[in-house]
N, C-alpha and C positions, 0 to 999 in steps of 0.2 A: 404371587402369580403375576405374570406379565400380560398386560392387555394388548392385544394385537389390533391395531386400528384397521377397520375395513376401508377407510378413506385415504389416510396419509400413506405415502410411499415409504418403504423402508429406507433408512439412511445408508445401508450397505446392501447391495444386491448381489445376486449370484450364489446365495447359500454358502457364504464363507464361514470357515471355522477359524479359530485362533491361529492355527498353524498356517492356514492360507493367507491370513493378513501378514504374518511375518514373512512368508515366502514372497508375496507380491511386492511388498514395500522394500525388502532387502535386495530384491533381484537387481535393481539398477545400481545399487551400491557395490555389490559383489561381482557383477559381470564386467567384462571389459567394455570400454566406451564403444558405442555403436557409431555407424557412419553418420547418421543424422545429427548426433550430438557433436561429433567432431566438426561437421560442416557448420553448424550453428556457432560453435566456439570460434572457428576460424573467422567468420564474419564479425563476431563481437570483438575479437582481438584486432581486426583491421580498424574498426572504428575507435577502439581504445588507442591505437597508434595515432589516429587523427587527433584525438584528444591530447595526447602527450605532445605532439608537434605544435598544436595550437597554444598549449600552455607554455611551451618553450618560447614561442614568438611573443606571447604576452609578457613573460618575465624578462626577456632579453631586450625587447624594444619598448615595453611600457604599455599603458592603457590606451595610448594613441592608436594601437592596432585595432581597437574596437571602434564601433561607429558612433560613439558618444560625441556630443557637442556641448556648447555652452548653455543651451536651453534644455536639452534632454540629457540630464546627467545620470539618470537611472533609465535603463531600457532593457536590452536583451538579457543581461546577466541577472538582474533582479526578477525579471519575468520567469526565468528558468529556476531561480532559487525558490520562489513561492510555489511554482508548479511541482517541483520535486518534493517539497515539504508536504504539500497536499496529498500527493500520491502515497506518502508514508502513513497517512492517517488510518487507512482501512485495516492495516495490520493490528494496530492497538485496539481499534473498535472490535474486531473479530476475536482477538485473544483475550481482552480484558472485559469489555462491556458485556459481550455475549456469554462469557463465562459466568459473570455475576448473575445474569438472567437465566442461567442454566439452559441455554440453547444448544442442544446436542448436535445440531447440524454443523456447528463450527468445527467439529473434531477433525474432519478430513481436510480442511482448508487453512486452519490456523497456522500451521507450521510454515507453509509457503508465504502466507500473508505477513507473518512476523519477519521472515527473512527479507521480504520485499521492503518492509518498513526500514530496516537497518541499512540496506543498500541504497534506498532512495534518500535517506538523510545524509549518507556519505556523499552522494552526488550533489545534494543541495548545499552542503557545507563548502564545496569547492568554489562556488561563485562569490560569496562575500570575502573569502580569503584572497582570491585572485583580484577582486575589485579594490582591495586595499592598496594595490600598487607595489607595496613592499611586504609580501606575505611572510618574509622571515621575521617580521616584527609583529606577527599576528598575536603573540602572547600579550601585547599591550592592551588588548580588550579586557583582560582580567584585572581585578583589583590587585595591585602589586605592592609589596613593601617598599619603603623608601630607599633601600639599597639599590634598587633598579633606577633610581633617579626621582626627581620631584614630579611624579606622574600619578594621576588618579583619574579614574574613569568617571563619566557623567552618568550617575544613576537615574537621572531624569530622562535619559534618552531611551526610546523603545528599541533602538539598535542594540543597546546593551542588554535589554530584557531578552532579546532574541538569543543572545549568547547563552544565557542561563537556561532559557526555556528549551532550546534545541539540544544543548549538551545533556540536560536532565532527561529529556525525551529519549535521546540516543542511548544513554546509560541504562535506564530502566527497561527499554525495549530489548537491549542486548541481554540483560540478565534474565528477563522473562523468556526470551527465545532459547537461551542456553539451558535454563532450568528444565524446560519442556523436552529438550533433547536428551538429557542424561539417561532416563530409562531406555530409550531407543539405542543410544550408544552402547549400553550394556548388552542389549540383545545382539547387536552386530559384533561386539567383542567376543561373546560366547560362541558365535558362529564363524569367526575369522579363522582362516587357515594359514595365511602368510604371516611371518614374524613381524613385518613392519605394520601391517594392519592390526595385528593383535596388540602391539605396544601402543599404537596411536589411539585406538578406540578404548584401550584400558585407561590411558591417561585422561581421555575426554570423559569417560563414564565416572571418574572420580570415586571408584570403589563401590559403585552401586551393586547391591545384592538382591534387591527386590523384597527385602524383609518388610514386615508390617510397620516397623518403626520408620523405615525409609519412605514407604508410601504415605504414611501419616505426615511426615515432615514435608514431603513433596507437595501434598495437597494444601497444607497450611501455607507454605511459601507461595504457591500459585495464587491462593486467595488474597494474600497480603499484597503481592505484586499487582494483581488485578485491581485491588482497591487503590493502590498508589497510581496505577496507570490511567484509571478512568478519568480523573481530573485533567490529565494531560491531553486526552482527546479534545477537550474543550479549550484548554489553556494555551496550547502551543500555537494553533493557528489564530487564536484570538490575539495573542501577542504579535504574531507576524502581521496581522491586519492593522495593528496599532502603529506600525511603521508608517502607514499612510493616514490613518484616521486621526492621529494626534497632530498632523500638520494643518496648515491653513490653505492648502492648495485646493482650488475648486475641483470637485470630482473625487477628492480624497477625504475631505473634512466632513465625515458623516458617521453617525453612531450605529448605523446598520451593519457596518463592516464586520464586527466580530462574529455574530451568528451567521452572517452571509458567507464569510470565509470558511467557517467550520463546516457548514453544509456543503459548500463547494469542495472542500478537502475530502470529505467522506465520499462524495459523488465521484470525484476523479480517482480516489483510492480504490473503490469497489470496481470501477471500470478497468483499472490496471490488474486487479486480482482476477477478474474474469478473463482478461487477455492471457495472463500467464497460466491460469488453471485449465483453460480450454486447450492450450498447447500441451501442457504437462500430462493431462489425462490421456491424450492420444499417444504421445511419445513414449511414456512409461507404462502404457496399458493399465491405467487406473480408473477405467470407466465404472467399475463396480463400487468405487469409493468416492469419486467425485461424480455424483449422479445428476440426472436432469433436475431432480428436486433441489439440489444445491444451486444449480445454475439459475433456476426459476426464482429461488429466494433472494439470491444476490441481485437478480434483475429487478425485483420488487424494491429492494433498498435503493438501487440506483435510480429507479423511477421516482420514488418519494423524495430523495434528496435533490434530484433534478428539478422537481416541481417547486421545492423550497427555493432553489436558486432562481427559478423563473419569477417567483413572487418577489424576490429581492430585487431583480432587475426592474420590475414594474414599480416597486416602492421607491427606488432611487429616482426615477423620473417624476413620480408624484411629489416627493419631498422637494426636489429641485424647483418644481412649479410652485408648491405651497410656500416655500421660503421667500419667494419674491426677490431673491438675490440674483441680479442679472448675470453675474459672472458664473454662478452655479448653473443657472439655466443654460447659458451658452455652452458650458463644458459638456452637458449631456446632449444638446442639439448637435454640437460638433462631432460627438461620437457617432451619432446615427447618420448624419448627412455630410460630414466633413471629408477631408482627404482619406481618412482611415475608415470610411463607411464599410468597406469590404470586410475589414476585420470584425467590426461590430456585428454585422449581419451574419457572418460566419459563426460567431459566438452564439448568437440567438438561435440560429438553425440547429447547431450541434448540441447545445445545452438545454434548450427549452422544447423545441418542436420534436426532434428525433427521439428523445427518451419516452415521449408519450406513446410511441408505437408499442411499448412494453405492456400497455393495457390489453393488447391482443394476445390471447393465450398462445396462439401458434408462433408468434414472435418470441414470447417468453421462453418457450420450450424448443426453440430452433437454435442449434449450435452455430451454423454459419451466420445467421442474422445477429445473434448475440455477440459473436466475435467482431463483426463489422461495427455494431453499435458501440461496443466497448472502446474501439479505436476512435470512432467519431467523437465520443464523449471526451476522451483525453485530448484530442485536437481542439475541441471547443473550449476546454478548460485552459489550455495554453493561450488561446486567443483572448479569453476573459482577462487573464493577467496582463497580457500585452495591451489590451484596450484600456484597462484601468491605469496602467503606468504611463504608456507613451502618449495616449490622446489627452491625458490630463496635463501633460507637461509641454507638448510641442507648440501649443499656442498660449503664450503667457499673457499678462495684463497689457504688455506693450506690443502692438503689431510689428514693430521693428525687430522684436525678438523671435517672431514666429519662424519655425524651421521644421523641416521633415527629418525623420530618423530613418536611416537605412543600415541594416546590419552588414558588416564586412564578412569576408570569407573566414576570418578568425573567429568572429562571433558565432557563425554557423558551425564551424569546426568544433568549438568547445561544447556547444549544445549537443550536436550529433555524437561527439566523443563521450559525453556523459551517458548517453544511451548505450554506447559500447561498454563503458565501465559497468553499468548496471547489469546488463545481460551477461557479461563475463562473470561477474560475481554470482549471479543467479544460476548460471549453468554449472559452475563449479560446486555450488551448494547442492544443486539437484543431483549431481553425480556422486558426491562423496558423503552427503548427509541424507538421512531418510526424509523424503519430501512430504510424507504423510505421517501424522502422529500415530504410531502403532498402538501405543498404550491407551490413548483416548478412543481410538476407533474400536478397539476390542470391548469397550464398555457399552457400545451401542449395537453390538451384533444381535441379530435375531436368532442366529444359530448358537445354541448354548450348551448342548450336550451331544455326545457321540450318538449317531444314528437317530437323533431327535428330529423334530420338525424343522423344515427349512423352506425358504421361498425359491421358486424356480427362477425368479428374476425376470421372467418374460410374461407371466400371466397377469394382466391388469387387475384381476379380481383377487390377487394374492392368495390363490389356492395353496393349501399346504400339501406337501408331498408326504403321505403317511408312510412311515417306516415301522419296522417291527419294534415292539416294546422291549426296552433294555433296562436292566437294573431296577425293575419295578416301576419305571416311569412310563405312563401312557404315551404312545407315539404322537397323539394329537394334543398333548398338553404342553404349551410353551412354558419354559422354566426360566425364572429370572434369578441370576446370580449377582445382581447389582448389590454391592456391599452397603450402599446407602439405605437400602430398604430394610 
């Protein structure tokens, strides 16, 4: 028997049946694109065009098109790289870690979060490749055999660790995402009417029949991939942080960076998931699947990780004072009071002060306020990376080397363009792939038998609608068909 909690909100509202789930999720895949989707895609494609033009300028005229100088050799591009990698972290956390902890609320949001991870990593990979100056030689970062010349990579460099960490992260995330899509592709295949859709989804579903053997292998593979992915949640941004922590630059040379970067990555990742989910639930009419309870839970995680990041900021200042190294102390005083003070205090306001509003229940359950907060957090996390990178470099040991960094229009164009690339990929995914995991959502339904008990979705006391008894099942007896029980 299934215990119906008198306190906890149901994860799926509106008294949905299995058929309703299939209809609601497949609707946006099978229907013609609507005007709002076309308008959003047009805007995203415009910014993608800006990206392509900026990349052309960078490749044709060289890195001199950027605002880098002899003192600030890393700036806008590496800031954007770390920001995009961080955004990709929430997908792995939701899909892998919450799966291992058997958190059922992940079922409605994991598909979009995993897609977000893949698209964010693609955007992130653009920046190191372009920064090479000769991206057609990008394969030199891999260990090559001697037939390619007397070339061998430096395994002591954290930049090489980045290559292996991010490529592994992308590969595992892609396999995890696609594995979860297979049963839903089969559902769309069986409903498809057009010959092109039938063939396309037949190929994508890889012969899935929904047999007990297929489901058994599906769950086994999901658990294995979750186990493999969980260390990646910690390792990827740890290795990215070592790009800075292993150097001797004041402001970078600190052991707090790995946990600090991981918490910040989850923080910014959940903020982006909230931004996308709040839009998706309205555009595709998925309010019964992405409920206020989902939004509140994601807000809580964002608040916790934001508080961890705030503690890390304070710890950095304390360690700089405690070290009694004047160069380290100056680096942090310069962040707060120097020429880039506005970036530092923007970071503190967006990342430390603003998320504390989530302690207020009305804020946690407010869609407009949550949407604004999620955007503010991602602005703050971008400023965090900018502050760490630029303010630590622009004033060197020699005052004669002190210089300010200003981005060029090409710098800005590439960054804005990656947003266009990201949203173009996400909009195409949301149109042609099921944006909610139908198979997993069906496992958390409260509605389990025909004419059985269901929730109204409006009564805060979760009163049951009593319907006539059928097949010898009492109308007020919730039935659990969970095969794990």
